[in-house]
C-alpha positions as CSV (number, residue, x, y, z in Angstrom):
1,X,136.5,127.6,142.2
2,X,134.0,124.6,142.0
3,X,130.9,126.8,142.6
4,X,132.2,129.2,139.8
5,X,132.5,126.4,137.2
6,X,129.2,125.1,138.3
7,X,127.5,128.5,137.7
8,X,129.1,128.8,134.4
9,X,127.9,125.4,133.5
10,X,124.4,126.3,134.2
11,X,124.5,129.4,132.2
12,X,125.9,127.5,129.4
13,X,123.4,124.8,129.3
14,X,120.6,127.3,129.5
15,X,121.8,129.7,126.7
16,X,122.8,127.1,124.2
17,X,120.5,124.8,121.9
18,X,123.2,122.5,120.9
19,X,124.6,121.3,124.1
20,X,127.2,118.6,123.9
21,X,126.7,114.9,125.4
22,X,126.8,114.6,129.2
23,X,130.4,113.7,130.5
24,X,131.0,111.2,133.1
25,X,132.1,113.9,135.5
26,X,129.1,116.3,134.8
27,X,126.6,113.5,135.4
28,X,127.8,113.3,139.0
29,X,126.8,116.9,139.5
30,X,123.5,118.2,140.8
31,X,122.6,121.1,138.6
32,X,119.2,123.2,138.8
33,X,116.5,122.3,136.5
34,X,116.5,124.2,133.4
35,X,113.9,126.4,132.4
36,X,110.7,125.1,131.2
37,X,110.7,124.3,127.6
38,X,107.9,125.9,125.4
39,X,106.8,122.9,123.2
40,X,104.2,121.0,125.5
41,X,105.3,117.5,124.1
42,X,108.9,118.3,125.2
43,X,107.5,119.0,128.5
44,X,107.0,115.3,128.9
45,X,110.6,114.4,129.8
46,X,111.3,114.9,133.5
47,X,112.9,111.6,134.2
48,X,116.3,110.3,135.4
49,X,118.3,108.6,133.2
50,X,119.9,106.5,135.8
51,X,116.5,104.5,136.2
52,X,117.6,102.3,133.3
53,X,118.5,99.6,135.7
54,X,117.6,99.2,139.5
55,X,118.4,95.9,141.0
56,X,116.3,94.5,143.7
57,X,117.4,96.7,146.7
58,X,117.4,99.8,144.7
59,X,120.1,102.6,143.9
60,X,119.6,106.1,145.0
61,X,117.8,108.6,142.5
62,X,119.3,112.0,141.7
63,X,116.8,114.5,141.9
64,X,117.4,117.7,140.4
65,X,119.4,116.9,137.2
66,X,118.8,118.7,133.9
67,X,117.0,116.9,130.9
68,X,119.1,115.5,128.0
69,X,118.3,114.7,124.5
70,X,118.2,111.2,124.9
71,X,115.6,111.6,127.9
72,X,113.7,114.0,125.5
73,X,113.7,111.5,122.6
74,X,112.6,108.9,125.1
75,X,109.5,111.0,125.9
76,X,108.4,111.5,122.4
77,X,109.0,107.9,121.6
78,X,106.8,106.6,124.5
79,X,104.1,108.8,123.5
80,X,104.2,107.7,119.7
81,X,104.1,104.2,121.2
82,X,101.0,104.9,123.2
83,X,99.2,106.2,120.2
84,X,99.9,103.3,118.1
85,X,99.1,101.1,120.6
86,X,95.6,102.5,121.4
87,X,94.5,101.1,118.1
88,X,94.7,97.5,119.5
89,X,91.4,97.3,121.2
90,X,89.7,99.0,118.2
91,X,91.0,96.4,115.9
92,X,90.5,93.4,118.2
93,X,86.5,94.4,118.5
94,X,86.4,94.5,114.8
95,X,88.0,91.0,114.4
96,X,85.5,89.6,117.1
97,X,82.5,91.0,115.0
98,X,83.7,89.0,112.0
99,X,83.7,85.8,114.4
100,X,87.0,85.1,115.1
101,X,87.7,83.8,118.6
102,X,90.2,85.7,121.1
103,X,92.8,82.7,121.3
104,X,92.9,82.7,117.5
105,X,93.4,86.8,117.1
106,X,95.9,86.7,119.9
107,X,98.2,83.8,118.2
108,X,97.7,85.1,114.7
109,X,98.5,88.7,115.7
110,X,101.6,87.9,117.6
111,X,102.8,85.2,115.1
112,X,102.5,87.7,112.3
113,X,104.0,90.4,114.2
114,X,106.9,88.2,115.0
115,X,107.1,87.3,111.4
116,X,107.3,90.8,110.5
117,X,110.2,91.7,112.7
118,X,112.3,88.7,111.8
119,X,112.1,89.8,108.2
120,X,113.3,93.3,109.2
121,X,116.1,92.3,111.4
122,X,117.5,90.0,109.0
123,X,117.3,92.3,106.2
124,X,118.6,95.5,108.2
125,X,119.1,94.9,111.9
126,X,121.4,91.6,111.9
127,X,123.6,93.1,114.6
128,X,120.7,93.1,117.0
129,X,120.0,89.4,116.7
130,X,122.9,88.5,118.7
131,X,122.3,88.2,122.5
132,X,124.0,86.7,125.6
133,X,122.2,83.6,127.1
134,X,121.8,85.3,130.5
135,X,119.9,88.2,128.7
136,X,117.9,85.9,126.7
137,X,116.5,84.1,129.8
138,X,115.4,87.7,130.9
139,X,113.7,88.0,127.5
140,X,111.9,85.0,127.6
141,X,110.7,85.7,131.4
142,X,109.2,89.1,130.0
143,X,107.7,87.1,127.1
144,X,106.1,84.7,129.0
145,X,104.5,87.0,131.2
146,X,103.2,89.2,128.7
147,X,102.2,86.3,126.8
148,X,99.7,85.1,129.6
149,X,98.7,88.7,130.1
150,X,97.7,89.0,126.4
151,X,95.5,86.0,126.6
152,X,93.6,87.6,129.5
153,X,93.4,91.0,127.8
154,X,91.7,89.5,124.6
155,X,89.6,87.2,126.4
156,X,88.3,90.2,128.5
157,X,88.2,92.4,125.3
158,X,85.5,89.9,124.0
159,X,83.3,90.8,127.0
160,X,83.9,94.8,127.6
161,X,83.5,97.8,125.2
162,X,86.8,98.9,123.9
163,X,86.8,102.0,125.7
164,X,86.4,100.4,129.2
165,X,88.7,97.6,128.5
166,X,91.4,100.3,127.7
167,X,90.5,102.4,131.0
168,X,90.9,99.0,133.2
169,X,94.0,98.2,131.2
170,X,95.3,101.6,131.9
171,X,95.6,100.8,135.7
172,X,99.0,99.0,135.1
173,X,101.1,102.1,136.4
174,X,99.7,101.1,139.8
175,X,101.2,97.7,139.5
176,X,104.5,99.2,138.2
177,X,104.7,101.4,141.2
178,X,104.0,98.5,143.4
179,X,106.6,96.3,142.1
180,X,109.5,98.9,141.8
181,X,108.7,100.0,145.4
182,X,108.8,96.4,146.6
183,X,112.2,96.1,144.9
184,X,113.5,99.2,146.6
185,X,112.9,101.8,143.8
186,X,112.1,105.3,145.0
187,X,108.8,106.7,143.5
188,X,108.7,110.6,143.7
189,X,105.6,112.3,145.5
190,X,104.9,114.0,142.0
191,X,104.5,110.7,140.3
192,X,102.3,109.4,143.3
193,X,100.0,112.5,142.9
194,X,99.7,112.1,139.3
195,X,98.8,108.3,139.5
196,X,96.2,109.4,141.8
197,X,94.9,112.1,139.7
198,X,94.9,109.5,136.9
199,X,92.7,107.1,139.0
200,X,90.3,109.9,139.6
201,X,89.8,110.3,135.9
202,X,89.4,106.6,135.4
203,X,86.9,106.5,138.1
204,X,84.8,109.3,136.4
205,X,85.0,107.5,133.1
206,X,84.5,103.7,134.1
207,X,81.7,104.9,136.7
208,X,79.8,106.7,134.3
209,X,79.3,104.1,131.8
210,X,75.8,103.1,130.9
211,X,76.7,99.3,130.1
212,X,76.4,96.5,132.6
213,X,79.9,95.5,133.6
214,X,80.9,92.0,133.2
215,X,82.6,91.0,136.4
216,X,84.6,88.1,134.7
217,X,85.9,90.6,131.9
218,X,86.9,93.3,134.7
219,X,89.0,90.6,136.5
220,X,90.7,89.2,133.3
221,X,91.6,92.8,132.4
222,X,93.0,93.7,135.7
223,X,95.0,90.6,135.6
224,X,96.2,91.4,132.3
225,X,97.3,95.0,133.6
226,X,99.2,93.5,136.4
227,X,101.2,91.3,133.9
228,X,101.9,94.0,131.6
229,X,103.2,96.0,134.8
230,X,105.5,93.5,135.8
231,X,106.6,93.1,132.4
232,X,107.6,96.4,132.4
233,X,109.6,96.3,135.7
234,X,111.4,93.2,134.3
235,X,112.2,95.2,131.0
236,X,113.8,98.3,133.0
237,X,116.3,96.0,134.7
238,X,117.0,94.0,131.3
239,X,117.4,96.9,129.0
240,X,120.3,98.3,131.1
241,X,122.6,95.8,129.4
242,X,120.7,94.9,126.1
243,X,119.6,97.1,123.3
244,X,115.8,97.7,123.3
245,X,115.6,96.4,119.6
246,X,117.1,93.0,120.9
247,X,114.8,92.9,123.5
248,X,111.8,93.5,121.4
249,X,112.6,90.6,119.0
250,X,113.1,88.0,121.7
251,X,110.2,88.9,124.0
252,X,107.8,89.0,120.9
253,X,109.1,85.6,119.8
254,X,108.6,84.3,123.4
255,X,105.0,85.6,123.4
256,X,104.3,84.0,120.0
257,X,105.3,80.6,121.1
258,X,103.0,81.2,124.4
259,X,99.9,82.2,122.8
260,X,100.3,79.8,120.0
261,X,100.6,76.9,122.3
262,X,97.5,78.1,124.3
263,X,95.6,78.1,121.1
264,X,96.7,74.7,120.1
265,X,95.9,73.2,123.6
266,X,92.7,75.1,123.5
267,X,91.4,72.6,121.2
268,X,88.7,74.9,119.3
269,X,88.0,74.3,115.6
270,X,89.7,76.5,113.1
271,X,87.0,78.6,111.1
272,X,87.5,80.3,108.0
273,X,88.4,83.9,108.7
274,X,86.5,86.5,106.7
275,X,88.5,89.2,104.5
276,X,87.7,92.0,107.1
277,X,88.7,89.6,109.9
278,X,92.2,89.1,108.3
279,X,92.4,92.9,107.7
280,X,91.9,93.5,111.4
281,X,94.3,90.8,112.3
282,X,97.1,92.2,110.0
283,X,96.3,95.5,111.5
284,X,96.8,94.1,114.8
285,X,100.1,92.3,113.9
286,X,101.5,95.7,112.7
287,X,100.2,97.6,115.7
288,X,101.9,95.2,117.9
289,X,105.3,95.0,116.1
290,X,105.9,98.9,115.9
291,X,104.2,99.9,119.2
292,X,106.7,97.3,121.2
293,X,109.6,98.4,119.1
294,X,109.0,102.1,120.2
295,X,107.9,101.3,123.8
296,X,110.9,99.4,124.7
297,X,113.0,102.1,123.3
298,X,111.4,104.8,125.5
299,X,111.4,102.5,128.2
300,X,115.3,102.2,127.9
301,X,115.8,105.8,128.1
302,X,113.0,106.7,130.8
303,X,112.7,103.8,133.2
304,X,109.4,101.8,134.2
305,X,107.7,104.7,136.3
306,X,107.7,107.4,133.9
307,X,107.0,105.1,130.9
308,X,104.0,103.8,132.6
309,X,102.6,107.3,133.4
310,X,103.3,108.6,130.0
311,X,101.7,105.8,128.3
312,X,98.4,106.3,129.8
313,X,97.8,108.7,126.7
314,X,97.0,105.6,125.0
315,X,93.8,105.7,126.9
316,X,92.9,109.2,125.4
317,X,93.4,107.9,121.7
318,X,91.2,104.7,122.2
319,X,88.6,106.6,123.9
320,X,88.2,108.9,120.8
321,X,88.7,106.3,118.3
322,X,86.0,104.0,120.0
323,X,83.7,107.0,120.0
324,X,84.2,107.7,116.2
325,X,84.8,104.3,114.7
326,X,82.8,102.0,116.9
327,X,80.0,104.5,117.8
328,X,80.5,104.0,121.6
329,X,79.3,106.9,123.4
330,X,80.7,108.8,126.0
331,X,78.8,110.9,128.6
332,X,79.8,114.5,130.0
333,X,81.4,113.0,133.1
334,X,83.5,110.5,131.0
335,X,84.7,113.7,129.1
336,X,85.8,115.1,132.3
337,X,87.6,112.1,133.3
338,X,89.6,112.3,130.0
339,X,90.4,116.0,130.9
340,X,91.8,114.9,134.2
341,X,93.8,112.2,132.7
342,X,95.2,114.7,130.1
343,X,96.3,116.9,133.2
344,X,97.9,113.8,135.1
345,X,100.0,113.3,132.0
346,X,101.1,116.8,131.6
347,X,102.2,117.0,135.1
348,X,105.3,115.3,134.4
349,X,106.9,118.5,133.6
350,X,106.8,119.2,137.4
351,X,108.7,115.9,138.3
352,X,111.9,116.4,140.3
353,X,113.8,114.0,138.1
354,X,113.8,111.1,140.2
355,X,113.8,107.3,139.0
């Protein structure tokens, strides 16, 4: 009788578009993967919903589970977040060209982003301002890690091309895998394969550049990627208990404090900022506010591993924008590397549904 019930359930899930929300009893059953969806964007959704919280020591994943609307929406949100965030290095380079130093850019960008969020929350999302003190401590930890990483990022960006900077930063999925594996999280073989394929693409692009590499800039960008990866892992655990909008607000508020203190302690003189400089900084603030809102929403639905792998699409957008807006050239091997990265991201449809 149980086998007949499972068969009927699978038939119904493949034959109806509007399936009801998963029941607690249904979530405990292992069903076969539904037929491949025709829409390419919706194919980016192979991820277990149970990956929202993985305590150190890990929990067992449930490979083979069918996709649900929440996971599919998480894929779309994560891809949208990556497209928004891809503009950050572009606006950062524009701000530098107007003579604004990195710490001033980071401090103003983050402070203005937080001010924008507080206005929105006070006007529309007051319920998401409340948070338990234990969860607040977790958000503060995330914000401190991300704040230091942000300082590394923009200092490095001053020394590197926007395209190369984004490529090095895109290595953060490696750190996510390392941190999750160390905490007992099981990484699927397909995810490891996709990561390896992505690294081949990165190698093709970075190895084909015609500009001389700045070793300090490269080191700082790699450190920034590690900080961002750890911040994603912390977020995966915290988001199991807290709404993503609440996490976004307090993580960015902490970041604003960290980078503002760094700017004040730096002791550099405050120089007038031109109109184009302010335009770039305001654009950075908007990019940060909305990309983080969407990124944490996607992280809550997908978990750290798949969010990191999907977010690599940020790189593709930055490459194209840097090519068009900043006049940075890409050689034939770099275009091949970009194509390899696309394949790496698209292979998420082959994921077995593990955390």
